[in-house]
N, C-alpha and C positions, 0 to 999 in steps of 0.2 A: 499401597495407597490407602489413606485413611477412610474409614467408613463414614458415610454421611447420615446425620441424625437431625430431624426436625422436631423441636420442642414446642408444643402447643399448650399454653396455659394463660389464663387471664390474670394470674397473680404475678406481678412483676418480680417480686422477691424470689419466687420459686423458679421463674424463667432464668433469672441471672444465676441463681445457685446451681441449677442443673447445667446451664451453659458453661459455667466456669469449671464445674466438676468433670463433665464429660470431655471438654476440651483438654483439660489437664491429663485425662486418661487416653489421649490420642485420637479422639473423634473429631470430625469436621462437623460443626453444628451451626444451625440457624434457628431462629425463634419466631413464633407468631403468637399474637395475643387473642385471636379468635378463629373460628372455623373458616370464615371467608378469606382472611389473609393467609391461612394455612393452605387452602386450596389454590390460591393465586401463586403462592411460593412454590408449590409442588409442580406447577406447569413448567417452571424453568429450572427447578432444583430437583434433579432426580436422586432422591435420597434412598438409603437402604432401610431406614427405620423411622417411624413416627412415634414419638412418645407424647401422648396427649391426655389432658385432664378430661374426665368424663363430662363435667359441667362447664360449658362455655357460654358466653353471653348470647351467641346467635344460634349455635347448634349444640345438640348433645352428642355424646361419644358415638352412639349408634349411627346417627346421621352422617357424622364425619367419616366413620369407617366405610360406609357404603359408597360415599363419594370418592374416597381415596382408592378404593378397590377398582373403581371404574377407570380412574386416571392411570393408575399403575398397580395392576393386580399382584405384582411381585414384592411390593413394599411390606416389610414386617411392621406390625402394629402392637404397641403396648399402651394400656389404658391406666391412668392414675385415678383412683376413686377413694371415697370414704368407705369405711367398713360397712356402714348401713346400706350402701349401694351394691353390695356383693352380688345380689341376685341379678341386678341389671348388668353388672360387669361380666357375669357368666354369659349373658345374652350376647355381649360384645364379642366374646370368644367364638360363639356360634356364627357370628357374621364375618369372622376372619381375623380377629385380633389373636396374637399369639398367647398373651397372658395379661394379667392385671397386677398392679401393685397398689397396696392400700396405704393411706395416710395414717400416722406420720411416716414420712419417707426416710428410709435408711440407705445411705449411699452404696454400701456393699451389696444390699439386696437389689437395687436398681442396676448396678453394674453387672452382677451375675445374671440377672434376668435378660438384660440387653444382649450379653454374650451368647446366651442360650438361644434367644430369638434369632440372632444373626446366623448362628450355627445351623439352626433348623431351616432357615431360609436357604442357605447354601446347599443343604442336603436335598431340599425339594427341587432345586434347580439342576441337580445331577441326574443322569439317566436312571430310570427306575430299575431296581434290581429285585430279584425274587426275595420274598419276605423271609426274615429269620425269626424263629420262635421267640416270643417275648415272655419274660417272667410274668406269670399270671397268678394273681391272688384272688380267690373267690369268696373267702370268708367261711365261717362255720355255722351260720344261722340256718334254720330250716329252709328259709327262702333261697339262701345261697346254695344249699345242697341240692335243692330242686332244680336250680338253674344248671348246675354241673351235670345232673342226670340228663337234662334235655340236650346239653352240648354233646355229651357222649353218644346220645341216641341219634341225633340228627347229623353229626359231623361226617360219618362215612358215606352218607347219601349225597345226591346232587340236588336235593330239594331246595327251593328258595325259602328264605327265612325272613320273617319280620321280627325285629327286636324292638320292644316298646318299653319306654321308661323316661323318667324326667331327665332333664339336662344334667350331665355329670354323674350318672349312675353306672357308667362303664360300658356303654353299648359297643364302642369300637373294640374294647378288649375282649368282649364276648365273641364278637364277629371274628376277631383274629384267632381266638382259641378254637372256634369251629373250623377255621381254615387249617390251623396247625395240626388238627386231628383228622383231616380229610385226605383223600388220595391226591389232592391238588397241593399238598403242603410244600412241595419243592418248586412250585410255580409262583408267580407274583401274587401278592395280596395288595390291592390298591384301594385306598380309602379316600372318598370324596365327601365333603360336607356341602350338601346342596343348599343349606341355609346361608353359607358364606359366598355362594356364587352369584355375582350380579346377573340379573335375568338375561341380559344381552350377551353374556359370555358363557352361560351354562351349556348351550348346545355345542360350542366349540370345545369346552373342557371335557364333555362326555364323549363326543363323537369325532372330534378333531375337525380341522378345516384345511382347505387347499389354499395355496398362495393366491392372493387377490380376491378371496371370497367376500371380504368386507374391508372397510377402512382399518388399517393397522395390521392386516393379515399379510405380513411381509414374507413369510415362509410357510411351508406345509407344517401342520401340527398334528402330532399323534394324540388321539383322545384317550380317555381313561379305559374305554372298552378294549382298544388295541393294546394298551400297556398291560392290562390284566389278562390278556388272552391265555387260555390254558389254566388260569388260576381263579381267583375270587375277586369280585368287585363289591366293595361295601359302600353303599349310598346312605349317608347319614342325613337326617331331617328330610326325608323323601317327600314329605307333604309340601315343601317349599317350591317344588318344581312347577314351572308354568304349565298351562294346559298344552301348549304346543310341544313342549319337551316330554310331557306325559305321553302324548300320541306317538312321538318318535321312540320312546322307551318301550311302549307296547309292541311296536313293530319289531324291535330287536328281540324281545322275549318270544315273539311268535315265530320269527323267521331265522333268528340267530345270524342276522346280518346287520351291518351298519353302513351308513353312507355319510361321508364327511360333508361338513358344511361347504357348499359350493362344488362338491364333487359329483361325478356322474356314475361311478361304478360301485357296486356292492362289495363289501369286504366281509367274508365269513368270520365269525368269532365263536369261541367256545369259552364261556365265562359263567361261573356260578354267581348268582346275585344274592346278596344279603342286604336288606334295607333296614333302616332304623327311623324311629319317630318319637317325639316327646308328646305327641297328641294322639287321640284316638282316631285312627284312619277310618274305622267303620263309621264314625260320626261324620268325618269329612266327606265320605261317600254320600251319606244321607243328605248332607247340606249342599251337595253338588260341587264341592271343592276338590274332589279327587275322583278320578275315573274308576268306576266300579270294576270294569273288566281288568284294569291294571292291578287293582287291589287283590283280586282273586288270583291273578298270576303270581303275586308275591306271597300270598297267604297260604302257602303249602304247609307252613309250620310257624308257630308264634312262640316267642319267649318274652315273658314279662319280667322286668327288673324292678324290684321294690326300691323306694327311696331309702336313703340311709337311716332316716329317723324311724322307719318301721323295722329295722333290723339292727338295733343298737348294739347287740352282742358282737357285731362285726367291726365296730369302731376301733376296738383295741387291736384287732388283727391288721386292719389297714393302716392305723396310726404307726404301728411298729414297722410295717413295710415301708411307709413313706419316710419314717425316721432314718432307715438305712440309706435310702436314696438321697435324702437331704445331707446326711453326713458325707457321702461321696461327693456331692456337688459343691458343698461348702468347706470341704476339707476339715471337718470337725469330728469329734469323738463323743457325742452325747449317747449315753447308755440307754436311758428309759425315761418314762414320764412318772412324776410323783402321783400317788394314788388319787389325790384330790383333783389333779388335772384330768385324769381319765374320767373321773366322775362328772366333772363339768362338761367335758366333751360328749359324754354319753347322754346328757340331758339336753344338749343344744339341738336346735331344729335343723340345721344344715340345709339351707335353701339351695346351695350349689352342690350338694351331695359330695361325691368323692373328690371332685375338683376343688371345692372349697376346703375340704379336709386337708388335702395335699398342701394347699397354700398356707393354711394355718400351721401345719406341722413344720413346713419349710421355714416360715418366719420365726417360729418358736425356737427351732434349732439355731438360727442365726442369732437370736437374742439371748440364748442360754449362756449363763456365766459359769456354770458348773457342768458336771457330767450328767445332770438330770434336768428335765424340763419342769419348771415350777409354775405356779399360778401367775407370777409376774410376767411370764412369757406370752400368756394368752391375751387376745384382744378383749377389751372391756365388754363387748357384746356377748362374749362367751362366759366370762367370769360373772357378769351380772346381767342376765338376759332380761329384756323388757317384755313382759307378758301382756300388758295392757297398752293398746295404741289408741290415740285419738283419731277417730275417723268419722265420716259422715254416717250417721245412723240410718239404717233402712227403716222407713216408717210405714206402718200399716194404715195410717190415717189418710183419708182422701181430702180433696179440696172442700168437699161438702161437709166433711166430718173432721174438724180440727182435733189434733191429738190433745188429750188432757194430761195432767201431771202423772196419773197412774200409768197411762199407756206409754208415756215417754220413759218412765222408770223401767217398765218391762222391756222396752226396746233396748235401753242401755244395758240392762242385765243380760239379755239374749246376746247382744253383740260382744259383751265381755266374755261370756262363756265360749262363744265360737272362737274368739281371738285366742283364749288360753288353750283351748283344744288344739288349735292349729299350731301354736308355738310349742306345745308339749308332744307334738307328733301323735295326737289323738290318744295319748296315754291317759285314760280316765282317772286312774289312781293319782298320777302326778297332777292332773288338772284340778281334781278335787282338793289336793293339798295346797296348790297355789291359790285357789279360790277360798280356802279356809272353810270348806264344807265337807261332809262325808260323802262317800260314793253314792249312797242311796238318794241323798238329796240332789246330787248332780243328775242322776238318772231321772228322777222325777221332774226336774226342771227342763232337762232335754226333751222329755216327752211332752211337757206342757207347752214348750216353745216350738215343737215340731222340728227339733234338731235331729235329723236322721243321718248318722254317720256309720 
């Protein structure tokens, strides 16, 4: 039976092109021009995958993903976006999208990504099996070596761990590596992204439910704690859990028992908890957004993952690892990167960290016409990064004291320095070069403008 795909895009030409291409490749397709019509279609058209443009007339991709996940949590999602929106596309993945594809669209890339998303969806619907060790690449930077030392130190214990780092820095891989070097390695490793769970379904996903517990609960459901019993449960983006579920989670950590939604009996569980966050949980505690007692339960050990821009020596290691994977997925035989390609990749900011790097390498392999990846294979944003952005300047002037020409000039200069520092990964030598000043001048200006990094 043909897999069903809903294509959502306000560009009629793109809708028709994708509709024709996917139908030709054996898929049952429907189209929608905006978010509202997509939602309406999904109520009667139970599809396997939604392919949607991030920018729609009425909703953005993040809003649409959240609504789709409530209607049908099992639907796979792919987001179409411009390369300038990669940072937001990564957020879409945290909300439950399987992946994103960037414009211009390449039919082969879309087809492969759809096949992988549907394959992943089918695997998620299969009974959970004990985890198998995954190939793990840590890099060779000082930061990477420190992370590996921490993994080796903490893995043999049963201590809870907080893994902290930006989106895409490899938090799940670190959690899996801890599991695979622990005494629980032959038991299940279950990973749950709390950021992708609709609030009204989070409790059911974590603790399970009994038949009839709520509308739509047609059968008993085993929660993630039961699935991970004897092994490790990894909770990504833990800060997104509602207060109610934080309370339930605290009870589990204290009593080592769970109670299903709508259930009456306690179920004993033996699970090691590893949690991850892309925010500072200690600050969330201070702001009253996360329970302090739960934070201390988790914070028996903490591992901090540096963003890719702060460990640029690892870019070559990960790029070649991703190159091997892309060759297998795309059935190609690309050998390596041209030196100037690696140089450009080393200088890039990498908003989406390893996840963005993987997508860039995969697309470059797809576009490669020889056995080497050349500059022509890279997105324009990496070949010619934009260091200066037009933005609303932060003004020091008050309503009573209007800004004069000199103060406006200083504000613009300060904003320009901060923008370049951010885009160069706070590499002051590189920033000074982009700004066409020497390092000493840059340091003096940073001190003058109170730029403390």
